[in-house]
N, C-alpha and C positions, 0 to 999 in steps of 0.2 A: 672646710665645709664639705662634707662627703653625701650630703642628701641637698634636696631638693622642694620647695613647697610649690604645689598645685590647687590654686581657686580656680574658681569655675572659668571656663574659657571664655577666652575674647568670642567666637562663635554663638555659646548659648548664651550669655547676655549681649549682644547683638541684636540675636532672636526675640528675645523677651520684650527687651524695650520697642522694638518695630511693631512686634504683635499682638503685645501684652496677653500674650497666652504662655503655659510651658511647654516648651521643644519636644520634651520627653512623653508629655501627657495629656497634651493638649486642654486641660485644667487653664480658667481662665487668673491670671496676672492681679494683682490687686496693687493700686498706688495710692501709699498715704504720707502724710508727715510722718516724720521716724518719732516714736513714743518709748522709743529703749535707744540704747546703745548698738544693737547689731552684733555683731558688725559687718560691713558689705562682703560676701562672699566671692568677690572680683579683686577689690583695691587692697582687701583685709583690716578697712581703718574702720574706727566706730563713727557712728552717725551721731551727728549732731543732735540731739533731741528737742522736738518742735521746728526746727530749721531745716534739718534736710528730707528733699524728697526722695522716698523709697519704694520700691516696686516687691509687694510676698508671690511666690509661686512658688511650685511645687517642683522637686529636684530627688536625680536618684543620683549622689553622688558616688557612687558605687558601679553604674554601667560599665560595662566593658572587664571591670573587676573582681565580682562574685556571682554565682548563678542566681543567685536570689533577688530581687530588687527590695532596696529598703529607699522609699522614697520618704522628704520632709521638707516642712517649710523651711526658703531659706528667704532673705532679702538682699539686694544688691540696691546703689543708688541709681536713681530714675534719668538721671546727667551722665557725660560719658566719665567715667575716672577710668586711672591709669592699673591693668593690672599686677596686681603683685608679681615682680621677678626678678626682686635683689636675694643676694645671700643672707643670712641670718633669722633669725627669727622676729615676725615682722612685730615693731616697736609698740605698736598700738594694743598689741593683744599681749603683754606681758600683764597686764593688774586683772584681765578678765577671767572668770570661772574657766576654768577650760580642763579638758583631761584628754591622755591621750591616750588611743584602744590602736594597740597593735595587732593587727590583720595575717595570719596565716595563709598560706597559698591556697587553702581548702573553704578558704571563707571563715574561719573560725575567730573569735578575737583570742590571743595568745596572754593580754592583760589590758586592764584600763587600771591609769595611773594620774594623782591630780597633778596640771603643774608647777614644776617647782620654778614662780617666779626669779630666784634667784640662778637658776641653773639651764635652763628650757632646752638650750643647746645638748649640753651633756644627757640630757635625758632623753634627746629623741637619740643620740648617736649608739647610746645605752642599748635603746630600745633595736634598734638596726643592727646591733655588730649582731642581736641572734639570726641566727641562718633562718629560721622558721619561718621570719618576720617579711612580707611582702613586702607591704606597705604601712603605714601607720594614719587613722582617720583622727584631724581634730575638734573635740566636741562641746559644744556648751556645754558646763555643767550642771547650771540653773534651767535652761529651758529643754537641754536634750538635741539639739541640732547641729547640725552639721555646720563648721566653718572650712576647713580644708584639708586634705592630705596631703602628705608626706612620703616620696622617696627618694633611695637610693640613687645616688648620679651615676 
């Protein structure tokens, strides 16, 4: 496994849960019962609709990576959850409608491909094999929002 998944950091999650605002923008964060699957951008698990409490806030997943901010809405669990740090593709994401977007060093999108549920790790390896790829953004293909980033190890 020559890559790692980068969900939202522990510090950002702690700040949102404690302060109920977006730490990057100061916009209010909102808590609600999950009406969709998500996933949580910290543990990368799906929400249990109608059961899990989640926080919605504005987040720029490209801070420090791209010159232009690209903020968007993301969800995390209201209650404590463990940040995804395991090798391999997150199992709860495999059946979701996702896209891989590979970004170059200058911030251009080099490619966008729909996830192949049978071989997501092969797709990731292929995208990262291109020397011009700086990182991969996982995006929800239905809502268009950020899920996580993937980097070479």
